[in-house]
N, C-alpha and C positions, 0 to 999 in steps of 0.2 A: 040169827047168825050161828047159832050150831047148827042148823041143818042145811047151812049152805057150805060151812067147812066138812062136815059128813060126807057131802055129794063129792067133795074132789079130794076123797080121800084114794079111790083108785087111780088117780091122775099123778098124784103124789109117788105114790108106788111105783108107777112105771117109769117115771123120771128117774127116780132112785136107783133102779136096777138096771136102765142103762147108762148111769154113771158107774155104777159099780162095774159093771161089763167093759165098758172102756179102761178102766184104773186096771182091772185084771190084763187088759191085752196089752196095757202099755207095760205091765213089769215082766211080758214076756219077749219083748223088744229087745234085741242086742244094743251094746253101748254104742252111743249118740256118735264117738269117734269112726267107730266102723263105718256111717252112713257118710262121711265127708269124703268127697274127691281131693285124692293130694295130688298136686300139681309138681313133677318133676322139669325144673330147666333144663336137664339135661335132656330130656324126651322130646324129638321132634315130632311136630305135628304133620300128617300128611294128608294130601289131597288127590286122590286116584292113584296113592302109589308113591307121588312123587313128594320131597320134601318139602315145606315150605320156604325155605330159603333157597332153592333151585326155580320156584315155579316165575320168578320174573325173567331170567334168561332164558327159559325155555318158549315161554310166550313168546317174547320178542324174538328169538331163532326161529319158533313156526311163523311167525308172521313173516319174516324175511324169507325165508324159504317159499311161502306158498306166493311171496308177490314176484319172486324170482320165476317159479313156475308156471304163474301167470304171464309174465313177459315172455318168455321163451316160447309159451304155447302161441301167443299170439304173433311175434316173430315169426315162428315155423306158418303158421295159417295166412296172415297176410304179408308174406314176403313180397308178392309182387308189388302190392300199394307200396312198399318199404324201397323195392329198386327203382322201379319204374313212377317216373312222376310225370306223367303227361299236363297235370292242371297247374302246372309251376313254370311262370307265375299266372295269378289267376286268370286272367285274359289270354294263354296261351294259344286255346282252342278256338278263338274268336278272330284270332289276327287275319290279315289278309296279305298278300305277295306288294300290293297296290302301294299300301301303308311304307314299304321300304324301297321304292323305285329310286327315289331320288338318292337313295344312300349306297343303290349298287352302280353307282358311275357310269351308267348308259350299257350294263348288262341285262337284257330281256330276258326276263325268267316266266315260265308260265307252268300252271298246275296240270297236271292228267290224273285221270283215275283210272287204276288196274284193278285188277282180281289178284288175290294172294293164292297160294296152289290150292288153299282149301277155301275159296271162292269170297273170303272177306274182301271188301271195297276198301282200298287204300289210296293214299294219294303220293304222288312224287312231283318234283320241283327237278324242271329241266333248262337247260340254258346250254348256249353253242357262242363260239368264234370261231372263223375263219381267216386264211389268208389264202389265197390262191395266186398263180401265176400263170394262167392259161385256161383257157377253155378245154383244150385238148389233153393238158396235163393233168394225171392223176392224183388225188389228193387224199394222203394218210390220215386216216378218221381215229382218234384217241378216246377213248371213254373214260371216266371217273364215275366212281359209283362211290358215292358219300354216305355214311351211317354217322347220326348224331349222338350226342351223350343222351343221358336219361332225364332228361329234363328241357323245358320250355318246346317250342314248335320250329319246324323250319323256315318259315318267313325271316324271324327274328336274326338267324345264322346267315342269311344271303348277302348279307352287306358286308361278309367275313369271308366270305366264298367267292365274290365277285372279285376282286384284285388277283387271285390267281388264274382268273380266265383273262383277264384285262392285260397284265403281265406277260403269259403266255404268247397272247397276240402281237402286242409288241416286238417280242423276241423273236418269233416267227417272220414278221416283216424285215426285222434288220438284219435276220441270217436268209433273208430272202427264200423261205422254203414251203412250200403251199403242204397246208395241214391242215387241219378242222378238230376242235377239241371240244367235245359235249360231256358238260358234267350232270350227272342224274343224282338227285338226292332223295333217298326213300323217308318216307314220313309211317314209322312203326304203326301198327293197328293200335288204336287207342289216344294215338298223338293227334293232333293238329284237325284235320278234317275228315280222318282214317277210321273205319269204324272199328267195333270188336273191342278187347282186352288185352293190354298189351302181357306178355310171357316168353318166354327164352324161346320155346317151340315155337310160338307164332309167329316172331319175329323173324325166326330164320325162314319158315315159309313166307314172309315176307322180302326177304332180302334175296330168295332164290326168285320169288315174281318179277323184284324189280332187274334183275338178270337176266330173266327170260324177255323183259321188256328191250333190253339192249341186243339181244339177240336177235331178235324178229327186227327192231329199226336196222340194226346194221343190214340184216338181209334185204332188206328192205332198201338201202340205200348203194349196196355193192353189187348191183347186178351189172354193169358196165366193163365191160374185156379186160379193161386197162387196170381195173379196180387192184391193190396191193393183195400179196396171196393172202395174207393175214391182219386183222385189227387188234393192236395194243388194248388192253383192259387194267386199268390203273384201280386198287378196290382200297378205299381210303376211311378209316373210322377214329372218332374222337370217343375216350375215355371207354363209359359201356360200348359203344361203337366200333373201339376196335376188339372187342371178344367178337362182337357178329362180325365183321368183317374177315378176322381170321379164321373164324368158323364157317365162315361161307367161303372161303379159298380152301378149306381143307375138306369140305363137304364131298359128297358122290356125288353128288351132278358135275358131270365134266364140262370142261368148255368148249361146247359144239360148234360146228361149222367152223368160221374164220376165227373167233375169238379167243386169245391169247392173252393169259394175266401174267404180266409184264414186272407191275410193281404193288407191293403191299404197303401201303402206310399208316404205322400206328401211332397215332394221337395221342398225348397222355394214358398209354393202355397200363393196365396193373395184370397182374400173373392169372387171376382167378377171383370167384366170388368168395371161395372158400378162402384165400389169402386177404383180402378185404376185409374178412369177416375176424381175421386174426390182426389186422391192421386197427380195424377199429376197435376191439376189444383185447387191447394187448395185457390185460391182466390174467394170469392162467388161473387164479381162484374163482374169477367169475365163469359162470357157464355159459355165456353165449357164443365163445369161440368154440364150443364142441357140439354147436347145432349144426354141422355140417352134414350130417347123413342124412338130415331132413331139408337139405337145399333140394327143392325145384328148378333152380337157376346156378349153372357154373361158369357160362363163358370162360372158360379155360382158354386162354392162349398159349400157354406152356405145351399141353398137348396138343392144340392145332396146328403149332410150328412144326410138330415132328409127322404128322399127318400129311404137311404140306411139302413136305420133303420127299415123303414118300409116296405122293401121289404124282408127283411133278419131277421128280429125279433131277436130272441135269439142267433141266427148262424150268425149275424153279423161280418163284419172282426174287426180285431184290426187295429188302427188308429195309425200310425206314423208319427208325425208330425216335418219336421227338417228346423229348423228357421235358415239362415245365421246371424250370431252376428254383422256384420257390414253391412247388405244387403241395399244396393245403390238405390234400385228400390220398394222394397216391404216393407211398413214398419213392426215394429216386431208388431204392436196391429193386424196385421190380424191372426198372428198365434197365438197370445193370444185369439183373436176372434174365430177362430176355434176348438181351444182346447174348451174353454167355452161350444161351441154349441153344441159338441162330449158329453161331460159332461150333458148336460143338457137334451138331447135323450137320453140317457143310452150307449152313443158307448164308449167300452175300448179306450183308449187313452194315446198316451205318448208324450209331444213336448218336443224336444230335440233342444237345443240352438249351435249351433257350432261355437264358440268365434273366432272373427278375421276372420272368413271367407265372402268373398262378396257373389254377388247372385250366381255365378257360380263358387265357391269354396267348396261348400260344400263337395263335392267327391274328391276333394284335401288333404282334410285333415284328417288324420288319426281317429279324432273321430266320422266324418260324416261317413266314410269307417266300422267304427266298427259296429255303429249305426242299419246300413242297412243291415250288416251281422247276427248280433244278432235276428234284428227283422224276418228275413227270418227263420233264425236256430230256433229261437222258434215254429215254428208251427209243426215241429217233436215230439216237445217235449209235446205239447199240445194233440197232437195225433188227 
């Protein structure tokens, strides 16, 4: 037993030495109060230099700015998708003329395929009515070039356009005049059976191609020596089509040959895409209305009217503005502003408000139908 304790002596001395070293080290430490971290309630904690109390509003504000930036970018990138909607309703591109034959009240429509100025294949719908007095008497031909709005396809619009031809034929018979009316409807690229994708520049080429078709068709029909000296043309556009119509009339391409632009019908027109952007987003604190510098589509009827006056001078066409009384999309002020624009530059203008009509209901109302028919019929009376 004594031998065992003697063998543990060095170990005990080593342990005692370690404890003594630890005690000496503790004696050299500063007071424990100096080691404590004192919390000052008035001291603000920071994360990345931002006071803690400001973190929630900064994060929320950053998310809002990020979402607005994302939406603005999407609106700029996909503006053609937003403005032009050929796929609405979902079956619009599969519709056929035959589906609406019974609703056209005897007016026979046909589809023709033509090439746009950039060789894109597009479609047009054509119908005509005629009243003749005799084989030897010349017949005045009036062409009506129609441009639709931004949605649906042409077949579903034909029942609304057919009554115009039917009434014109009836009035010609009552007045016993020899006249032929040909209504040509342009299906924009990407709409109905037309190829391509819609854009303002592309649709402008389609509109010019439709006018060229009228030129070629008229030249083939007016070879007789007793044919009238000039062929009247009416350009008619609805909603976005009003912008297409006014810009076609104001375009650089002249009305060659015997074609003469007599009347411009703007149905539910707006000033420009920029003005509609401000209409849809009236709040000045929202960023969307300030995206106009990035617009690729303008459809500016305000500027187009000025160019029409410069182009035609005293031979400028008469302008008919058809305004829907309860238009849910275009403010009534747009029609008033366009009327004032015409008066200021010296264009003959008539503004007609169709009471109770929504944006797409002008031609459903008898008042709207009569206004269009009267405007077209006046062409022959003006001579």
